[in-house]
C-alpha positions as CSV (number, residue, x, y, z in Angstrom):
1,M,-6.8,20.5,46.4
2,S,-7.5,23.4,44.6
3,A,-9.7,24.1,41.2
4,E,-6.5,24.7,39.5
5,E,-5.6,21.3,41.5
6,S,-8.0,19.5,40.2
7,E,-7.2,20.4,36.9
8,T,-4.2,19.8,36.8
9,E,-4.3,16.3,38.2
10,H,-6.9,15.6,35.2
11,V,-4.2,16.6,32.4
12,R,-1.8,14.6,33.8
13,K,-3.8,11.7,34.0
14,G,-3.2,10.4,30.3
15,K,0.1,11.4,30.7
16,G,3.0,8.7,27.9
17,K,-0.6,8.2,25.8
18,L,-1.0,10.0,22.4
19,R,-3.5,12.8,23.2
20,H,-6.0,14.9,21.4
21,A,-8.0,18.5,22.2
22,I,-11.5,19.3,22.2
23,F,-12.5,23.0,22.0
24,G,-16.0,23.1,22.5
25,C,-18.5,20.6,23.9
26,G,-21.7,20.9,22.7
27,R,-23.5,17.2,20.6
28,V,-20.9,17.7,17.4
29,G,-17.4,17.9,20.3
30,Y,-18.9,15.4,22.3
31,A,-19.3,13.1,19.3
32,V,-15.5,13.7,18.1
33,A,-14.7,13.1,21.6
34,K,-16.3,10.0,22.3
35,E,-14.9,8.5,18.7
36,L,-11.5,9.6,19.4
37,K,-12.4,8.0,23.4
38,A,-13.0,4.7,21.3
39,R,-10.1,4.6,19.3
40,G,-7.5,4.5,22.1
41,F,-6.9,8.2,22.2
42,D,-6.3,10.6,25.7
43,V,-8.8,13.7,24.7
44,V,-8.7,17.2,27.1
45,I,-11.6,19.2,27.0
46,V,-11.9,22.3,27.2
47,D,-15.9,24.4,27.6
48,R,-17.4,27.4,29.3
49,D,-19.7,25.0,30.9
50,E,-19.3,24.0,34.2
51,K,-21.7,21.4,35.0
52,K,-20.3,19.6,31.5
53,V,-17.8,19.7,32.9
54,E,-18.1,18.2,35.4
55,L,-20.0,15.3,33.5
56,L,-17.5,15.1,31.4
57,K,-15.3,14.2,34.2
58,E,-17.4,11.5,35.4
59,E,-17.0,9.7,32.2
60,D,-13.4,9.8,32.7
61,F,-12.6,12.8,30.4
62,I,-9.7,14.7,30.9
63,A,-12.0,18.1,31.5
64,F,-11.9,21.9,32.8
65,V,-14.0,24.9,32.1
66,G,-12.4,27.6,30.3
67,D,-13.3,30.5,27.0
68,I,-11.5,28.5,24.3
69,S,-10.6,32.5,22.5
70,D,-8.9,32.9,25.9
71,P,-5.0,32.6,25.1
72,A,-4.5,31.2,28.8
73,V,-6.7,28.6,28.2
74,M,-3.4,27.5,25.7
75,A,-1.4,26.9,29.1
76,K,-3.9,24.5,30.6
77,V,-4.4,22.4,27.5
78,T,-0.2,22.4,26.8
79,R,1.1,21.7,30.6
80,E,1.5,18.2,30.2
81,G,2.8,18.2,26.6
82,E,1.1,19.1,23.0
83,P,-1.5,17.9,21.7
84,G,-1.6,16.2,19.2
85,A,-4.7,17.9,16.9
86,I,-7.3,20.1,18.1
87,F,-10.3,20.0,17.2
88,I,-12.1,23.8,17.4
89,L,-15.8,22.4,17.4
90,S,-18.1,25.5,19.1
91,N,-21.0,26.9,17.6
92,N,-19.3,30.0,17.3
93,S,-17.7,31.3,14.2
94,E,-16.1,34.6,15.8
95,V,-15.1,32.6,19.1
96,N,-13.9,29.7,16.8
97,K,-11.3,31.7,15.2
98,K,-10.7,33.6,17.0
99,A,-9.3,30.2,19.3
100,V,-7.5,29.6,15.8
101,E,-5.1,32.6,16.1
102,N,-4.4,31.7,20.3
103,V,-3.7,28.1,18.9
104,K,-1.5,29.2,15.8
105,G,0.2,31.8,17.7
106,M,1.5,29.4,20.5
107,L,1.7,25.9,18.4
108,P,2.2,26.5,15.3
109,Q,2.6,22.9,13.6
110,T,-0.2,21.7,15.3
111,R,-3.5,20.2,13.3
112,L,-6.6,21.4,13.1
113,V,-9.6,20.8,12.8
114,V,-12.0,23.6,12.8
115,R,-15.9,24.1,12.7
116,A,-17.2,26.7,9.8
117,I,-20.8,27.8,10.9
118,E,-21.5,29.6,7.6
119,P,-20.4,28.8,4.5
120,E,-18.1,31.8,4.3
121,D,-16.3,31.2,7.6
122,K,-14.5,27.9,4.9
123,D,-12.7,30.7,2.5
124,D,-11.8,32.6,6.5
125,L,-10.2,29.4,8.1
126,K,-8.6,28.1,4.8
127,E,-6.7,32.2,5.0
128,L,-6.0,31.4,8.8
129,G,-4.3,27.8,8.1
130,V,-6.3,25.4,9.6
131,D,-5.8,21.8,8.3
132,V,-9.4,20.8,8.2
133,A,-12.5,22.9,7.9
134,L,-14.9,20.7,8.7
135,S,-18.6,22.2,7.5
136,I,-21.2,19.9,9.5
137,R,-24.0,20.8,7.1
138,D,-21.9,19.0,3.8
139,I,-20.6,16.1,6.3
140,T,-24.7,15.3,7.0
141,A,-25.4,16.2,3.3
142,R,-22.6,13.7,2.1
143,A,-23.4,10.6,4.6
144,A,-27.4,11.0,3.6
145,I,-26.4,10.6,0.0
146,E,-23.4,7.9,0.5
147,S,-26.1,6.1,2.5
148,L,-29.1,6.3,0.2
149,E,-26.4,5.4,-2.3
150,K,-25.2,1.9,-0.4
151,V,-28.8,0.7,0.1
152,E,-29.0,1.7,-3.9
153,A,-26.0,-0.5,-4.5
154,R,-27.4,-3.7,-2.4
155,R,-31.3,-3.5,-3.5
156,K,-29.6,-3.2,-7.7
157,A,-26.6,-6.1,-6.6
158,K,-29.5,-8.8,-5.1
159,E,-31.7,-7.8,-7.9
160,L,-28.7,-8.9,-9.9
161,A,-28.5,-12.6,-7.8
162,A,-32.5,-13.1,-7.6
163,I,-32.6,-13.0,-11.9
164,I,-30.1,-15.2,-12.1
165,E,-31.0,-17.7,-9.4
166,E,-34.6,-17.8,-11.9
167,I,-32.3,-19.8,-13.6
168,K,-32.4,-22.8,-11.2
169,E,-35.9,-22.8,-11.6
170,K,-36.5,-22.4,-15.1
171,G,-33.7,-25.0,-15.5
172,K,-35.2,-27.4,-13.3
173,G,-31.9,-26.8,-11.6
174,K,-29.9,-27.1,-14.6
175,G,-30.3,-23.9,-16.4
176,K,-27.3,-22.0,-17.2
177,L,-26.2,-18.1,-17.8
178,G,-24.9,-16.8,-20.9
179,I,-22.8,-13.7,-20.4
180,I,-21.5,-12.0,-23.7
181,V,-19.5,-9.6,-24.2
182,H,-18.8,-7.2,-27.3
183,D,-16.6,-8.9,-30.5
184,S,-13.4,-7.3,-29.7
185,P,-13.6,-7.6,-25.7
186,D,-11.1,-5.8,-23.9
187,S,-9.6,-6.4,-20.2
188,D,-12.6,-4.3,-18.1
189,A,-15.5,-6.8,-20.8
190,I,-13.7,-9.9,-19.5
191,A,-12.9,-9.1,-15.9
192,S,-16.6,-8.1,-15.6
193,A,-17.9,-10.8,-17.4
194,L,-15.7,-12.8,-15.0
195,A,-17.2,-11.1,-11.7
196,L,-21.0,-12.3,-13.2
197,K,-19.9,-15.3,-13.4
198,E,-18.7,-15.7,-9.8
199,I,-22.3,-13.9,-8.5
200,A,-23.9,-17.4,-11.1
201,R,-21.6,-19.4,-9.7
202,H,-22.4,-18.0,-5.5
203,V,-25.8,-18.8,-6.5
204,N,-25.6,-22.7,-7.6
205,V,-26.1,-21.2,-11.3
206,S,-23.2,-22.4,-14.0
207,A,-22.5,-19.4,-16.4
208,D,-20.6,-19.3,-19.6
209,I,-18.2,-15.5,-21.2
210,L,-19.4,-15.9,-25.2
211,Y,-17.8,-13.7,-27.7
212,R,-18.1,-13.9,-31.5
213,G,-15.1,-12.2,-33.1
214,E,-11.4,-11.9,-31.9
215,I,-9.5,-11.2,-28.6
216,G,-7.2,-9.2,-30.6
217,H,-5.2,-6.8,-28.8
218,H,-2.2,-8.2,-27.6
219,I,-2.9,-7.3,-24.1
220,N,-6.4,-8.5,-23.8
221,R,-5.0,-12.0,-24.9
222,A,-2.1,-11.4,-22.6
223,F,-5.0,-10.9,-20.1
224,V,-7.0,-13.9,-20.7
225,N,-3.8,-16.2,-21.1
226,I,-2.2,-15.4,-18.1
227,L,-5.2,-15.7,-15.7
228,G,-6.6,-18.4,-17.1
229,I,-9.7,-17.0,-17.5
230,E,-12.3,-19.5,-19.9
231,M,-14.2,-17.9,-22.5
232,R,-16.3,-20.0,-25.6
233,R,-16.1,-17.8,-29.3
234,I,-20.4,-17.8,-30.7
235,E,-20.3,-18.7,-33.9
236,R,-23.8,-19.0,-34.6
237,K,-26.6,-16.8,-33.0
238,D,-28.5,-20.2,-32.7
239,E,-25.9,-21.0,-29.9
240,L,-27.2,-19.0,-27.9
241,K,-30.6,-20.7,-27.4
242,E,-28.4,-22.9,-25.1
243,Y,-28.9,-20.3,-22.5
244,D,-31.9,-19.7,-20.3
245,K,-31.0,-16.4,-19.9
246,L,-28.1,-13.8,-21.4
247,A,-26.5,-10.9,-20.1
248,L,-24.8,-8.3,-22.0
249,I,-22.1,-6.8,-20.5
250,D,-19.8,-3.5,-20.8
251,A,-22.2,-3.2,-23.8
252,T,-25.8,-1.3,-23.9
253,V,-27.2,-2.4,-27.7
254,P,-28.1,-5.7,-28.3
255,G,-26.2,-6.2,-32.3
256,A,-24.0,-3.4,-32.4
257,N,-20.7,-5.3,-31.6
258,N,-22.2,-8.0,-30.3
259,P,-23.4,-12.0,-31.4
260,L,-26.8,-10.7,-30.7
261,P,-29.1,-10.1,-33.5
262,P,-30.6,-6.2,-32.5
263,P,-33.9,-5.8,-30.8
264,P,-36.6,-6.0,-30.9
265,E,-36.0,-9.6,-30.9
266,G,-32.2,-9.4,-29.4
267,N,-33.5,-7.7,-26.1
268,V,-31.3,-10.1,-23.3
269,D,-32.4,-10.7,-19.5
270,I,-29.3,-8.5,-17.4
271,I,-27.0,-5.1,-19.1
272,I,-24.6,-3.8,-17.6
273,D,-22.2,-0.8,-18.6
274,H,-20.8,2.2,-17.7
275,H,-21.4,3.8,-21.8
276,A,-24.9,5.4,-22.3
277,A,-26.5,4.2,-25.1
278,N,-28.2,6.5,-28.0
279,N,-30.8,4.3,-28.0
280,K,-32.0,2.8,-25.3
281,E,-34.7,3.3,-25.1
282,K,-35.7,0.4,-28.1
283,V,-33.7,-1.5,-25.5
284,Y,-35.1,-3.8,-22.8
285,A,-33.8,-6.0,-19.7
286,D,-35.5,-7.3,-17.1
287,F,-32.2,-5.9,-15.2
288,F,-31.1,-2.7,-16.9
289,D,-27.9,-1.4,-14.5
290,V,-26.4,2.2,-16.9
291,R,-23.9,3.8,-14.8
292,T,-22.3,6.6,-17.0
293,D,-20.4,8.6,-13.6
294,N,-18.1,5.5,-13.3
295,G,-15.0,4.7,-15.3
296,A,-15.2,1.3,-15.9
297,T,-18.1,-1.8,-16.0
298,S,-15.7,-3.1,-13.1
299,T,-15.9,-1.5,-11.2
300,I,-19.7,-1.6,-10.9
301,M,-18.8,-5.2,-10.6
302,T,-16.7,-5.0,-7.5
303,R,-19.6,-3.0,-5.9
304,Y,-22.2,-6.2,-6.3
305,L,-19.5,-8.6,-5.0
306,Q,-19.1,-6.4,-2.0
307,E,-22.8,-6.2,-1.7
308,L,-23.2,-9.4,-1.8
309,D,-20.7,-10.3,0.3
310,I,-18.7,-12.4,-2.0
311,P,-15.6,-13.8,-1.8
312,V,-13.2,-12.0,-4.1
313,D,-10.0,-14.6,-5.0
314,T,-6.5,-13.3,-6.5
315,V,-7.4,-14.0,-10.2
316,L,-11.0,-11.9,-9.7
317,A,-9.3,-8.9,-8.0
318,T,-6.7,-8.9,-10.0
319,A,-8.2,-8.8,-13.5
320,L,-10.9,-6.4,-12.0
321,L,-8.2,-4.0,-11.2
322,Q,-6.9,-5.0,-14.5
323,G,-10.7,-3.6,-16.4
324,I,-10.4,-0.3,-13.7
325,R,-6.3,0.4,-14.3
326,T,-7.5,-0.1,-18.7
327,D,-10.9,2.3,-18.9
328,T,-10.0,4.5,-17.3
329,S,-6.3,4.5,-18.3
330,S,-4.7,4.3,-15.1
331,F,-6.9,7.1,-13.4
332,K,-6.5,9.7,-15.6
333,R,-9.3,9.1,-17.9
334,E,-13.1,9.8,-16.7
335,T,-12.6,9.0,-13.1
336,H,-15.1,9.1,-10.8
337,P,-14.1,8.4,-6.3
338,S,-15.8,5.1,-6.8
339,D,-13.2,3.6,-9.3
340,F,-10.8,4.9,-6.6
341,Y,-12.4,2.7,-3.9
342,A,-12.9,-0.3,-5.9
343,A,-9.2,-0.3,-7.1
344,A,-8.5,-0.3,-3.3
345,F,-10.7,-2.9,-1.7
346,L,-9.1,-5.0,-4.9
347,H,-5.6,-3.7,-4.8
348,E,-5.1,-5.7,-1.5
349,K,-6.4,-8.8,-2.6
350,A,-4.8,-8.5,-6.2
351,D,-1.2,-10.1,-7.6
352,K,1.0,-7.0,-8.7
353,D,3.5,-10.1,-10.9
354,L,1.0,-10.8,-12.7
355,L,-0.8,-7.3,-13.5
356,E,2.9,-6.4,-14.9
357,Q,3.0,-9.7,-16.9
358,I,-0.4,-8.4,-18.2
359,E,0.8,-4.4,-19.0
360,T,3.9,-5.9,-20.9
361,P,3.2,-8.7,-23.5
362,P,5.4,-8.0,-26.2
363,M,3.9,-6.3,-29.5
364,S,3.2,-9.4,-32.3
365,T,4.4,-8.1,-35.8
366,E,1.1,-7.6,-37.1
367,M,0.6,-5.0,-35.6
368,L,3.8,-3.0,-35.7
369,N,2.3,-3.7,-39.3
370,V,-0.3,-1.6,-38.7
371,V,1.4,1.3,-37.0
372,G,4.1,1.3,-39.6
373,G,0.8,1.4,-42.5
374,A,-0.5,4.2,-40.0
375,I,2.6,6.5,-39.8
376,Q,2.8,5.6,-43.8
377,H,-0.7,6.9,-45.0
378,K,-1.5,9.9,-42.8
379,K,-2.5,13.1,-43.4
380,I,-2.5,16.1,-40.8
381,K,-4.9,19.2,-40.7
382,G,-3.8,21.2,-38.0
383,S,-4.2,19.5,-34.8
384,Y,-5.8,16.1,-36.3
385,L,-4.3,13.2,-37.8
386,I,-7.0,11.3,-39.9
387,T,-5.2,7.8,-41.5
388,S,-5.9,4.6,-43.2
389,V,-4.5,1.5,-42.4
390,G,-6.4,-1.0,-45.0
391,A,-7.6,-4.3,-45.0
392,V,-7.2,-6.1,-41.1
393,A,-7.5,-9.5,-39.4
394,N,-7.2,-8.0,-35.9
395,R,-9.9,-4.8,-35.6
396,D,-8.2,-4.5,-32.2
397,A,-5.1,-3.1,-34.1
398,I,-7.1,0.0,-35.1
399,P,-7.5,1.3,-31.9
400,Q,-4.0,0.5,-31.3
401,A,-2.3,2.6,-34.4
402,A,-4.4,5.8,-32.5
403,D,-3.4,5.2,-29.3
404,Y,0.1,5.2,-30.4
405,L,-0.3,8.2,-33.5
406,L,-2.3,10.5,-30.4
407,N,1.9,10.8,-29.1
408,L,3.0,12.5,-32.3
409,E,4.7,16.1,-31.3
410,G,1.8,18.4,-32.2
411,I,-1.2,16.2,-32.1
412,T,-4.4,16.2,-30.7
413,T,-6.5,13.5,-32.5
414,A,-6.3,10.9,-34.2
415,I,-8.4,8.9,-36.1
416,V,-7.7,5.6,-37.6
417,I,-9.8,4.1,-40.7
418,G,-9.9,0.1,-40.9
419,L,-11.3,-2.1,-43.4
420,C,-12.9,-4.8,-41.2
421,E,-14.4,-8.3,-43.3
422,D,-17.8,-6.5,-44.2
423,M,-16.7,-3.0,-42.6
424,I,-15.2,0.4,-42.2
425,C,-13.8,0.5,-38.2
426,V,-13.0,3.8,-37.6
427,S,-11.2,5.1,-34.4
428,G,-11.0,7.9,-32.3
429,R,-8.4,9.7,-29.6
430,S,-8.0,13.0,-28.5
431,K,-7.0,15.3,-26.0
432,D,-8.4,18.1,-27.4
433,I,-10.6,19.4,-23.8
434,R,-13.2,21.2,-25.9
435,V,-13.7,18.4,-27.6
436,N,-16.1,15.3,-27.2
437,I,-14.6,12.8,-29.5
438,G,-17.6,10.3,-28.2
439,D,-20.1,12.8,-29.3
440,A,-18.1,13.9,-32.4
441,F,-18.8,9.9,-33.8
442,V,-22.2,9.8,-32.5
443,R,-23.3,12.7,-34.9
444,A,-20.9,11.9,-37.3
445,F,-21.3,8.5,-38.1
446,G,-24.1,7.8,-36.0
447,E,-27.2,7.0,-38.5
448,I,-24.8,5.6,-41.3
449,G,-23.6,3.1,-38.3
450,S,-23.0,2.1,-35.2
451,A,-20.8,4.9,-33.0
452,G,-19.6,6.1,-29.6
453,G,-17.6,6.6,-26.7
454,H,-15.9,9.1,-23.7
455,A,-14.4,12.5,-24.2
456,T,-11.3,11.5,-24.9
457,M,-11.8,8.1,-27.3
458,A,-14.7,7.0,-29.6
459,A,-15.2,4.0,-32.4
460,A,-17.6,3.7,-35.0
461,Q,-18.4,0.5,-37.7
462,L,-19.8,1.7,-40.2
463,P,-22.0,-0.8,-43.1
464,L,-20.0,-1.1,-46.7
465,G,-23.4,-0.3,-47.8
466,I,-23.3,1.1,-52.2
467,F,-19.2,0.3,-52.2
468,K,-19.8,-3.2,-51.5
469,G,-19.2,-4.5,-54.6
470,I,-16.3,-2.9,-55.4
471,K,-13.0,-5.4,-55.4
472,D,-9.6,-2.9,-55.0
473,K,-9.1,-2.8,-51.4
474,D,-7.2,0.4,-52.2
475,T,-10.3,2.1,-54.3
476,L,-12.6,1.2,-51.6
477,M,-9.7,1.9,-48.3
478,Q,-9.6,5.4,-50.2
479,L,-13.7,6.1,-51.0
480,A,-13.5,5.7,-47.1
481,E,-11.0,7.5,-46.3
482,D,-12.6,10.5,-48.2
483,A,-16.1,9.8,-47.0
484,V,-15.2,9.5,-43.3
485,T,-13.1,12.6,-42.9
486,K,-15.3,14.7,-44.7
487,R,-18.1,14.0,-42.4
488,F,-15.5,14.4,-39.1
489,L,-14.5,17.4,-40.1
490,S,-17.6,18.6,-40.6
491,V,-18.7,17.7,-37.3
492,M,-15.9,18.8,-35.9
493,K,-15.9,22.6,-37.2
494,E,-20.0,22.8,-36.2
495,E,-18.5,22.0,-32.6
496,K,-16.5,24.1,-32.1
497,S,-18.8,26.4,-33.8
498,E,-21.1,26.4,-31.3
């Protein structure tokens, strides 16, 4: 049998199975060939080294000797049909590009994965129309970083579980974890707390989800009711003494919009959040994990559950997926790849019908009245809309009104001011890419109250101070609106001039 007949026999050997071709079989090409074969594909390999080709044949690969830059190679590769994809993986840039031209000339629709040797090769290969330009250096760097991140994530997850498990010793087997969320908890905070409660249950520690204010937003109320999430409302701070350890979830600073006293008295054992703390140097916790590159605290909690191999049931998966979708505005706001990975993991386990019920509850009469008042009292300065809604029983109505007003034509930033018991609550929304409204709120209101947020959304709580004695609510709101407007517009003017 001639050499050519031998090669033909090898090409025909895998007839009937999906076949891919590899041009250039060094270490990278061989690794790809092994992986493809393990996945059940036939692999046709072309390499100029005769000894290597013989060894590949002994491993039952379809292989033959050839110069991958020679157009004649294509005739041999396609003798028994077109390959599904061709991997061009030699360590010579010019040879790889010539091979691409040959393939494009004969099989313009074939998928091409080509090794980029030099940084500039990526642009050249893109111009040649390859599907994937494979930079081994980039892949190695990403793999190294991802491996390190995985090790760190597992370490943090085990550390968290160990700190919770200490409660059993402290409480002689009857200890309890208190999981605190902010006063008007949203679905991200509640879902994250539910995940931490599941981690505690996994190490045989009981836990309660605690809050002080109201679950005011109609979507958040639907979220809790539909999923049947148990939460305990804290009326007095001394109730927290019932718990052996305390965790603060989706918040970073004790005492800022949560039932804890401020630091140093209000230090807690566990803090997990995805918001940056303005004064985190004053906050102490045995476990402190704040990841500002994640779009939701639910993303962080999902990773903990995965690293600890804790099963995620339908209710928890639905809750966490809703938490991620809410805080990333359905993946349109400040989203990190980790949010997509977590959502993909949760999507298979979540109940889609329950998600739809949660996201489309009816609007309450109170909410409708607040939005109506916000529209009635609006003042527009350029593309900024600033309004006040007076005293509100449900503080969540303030950010809901800001969300609604941001949809008005010509408006890029909406600020809504309301009176919540003994403080002024301010909520901001922005779609102006030149502005980080979270930073603007910190600069405008951080010195006189608590403030923070993201690039597109922010909130502030301001004590009444010298205005506390004013009985006339209309006068009080007018003074508050004037002060808030002046501070905010002053900061925005400075920011745009920088």
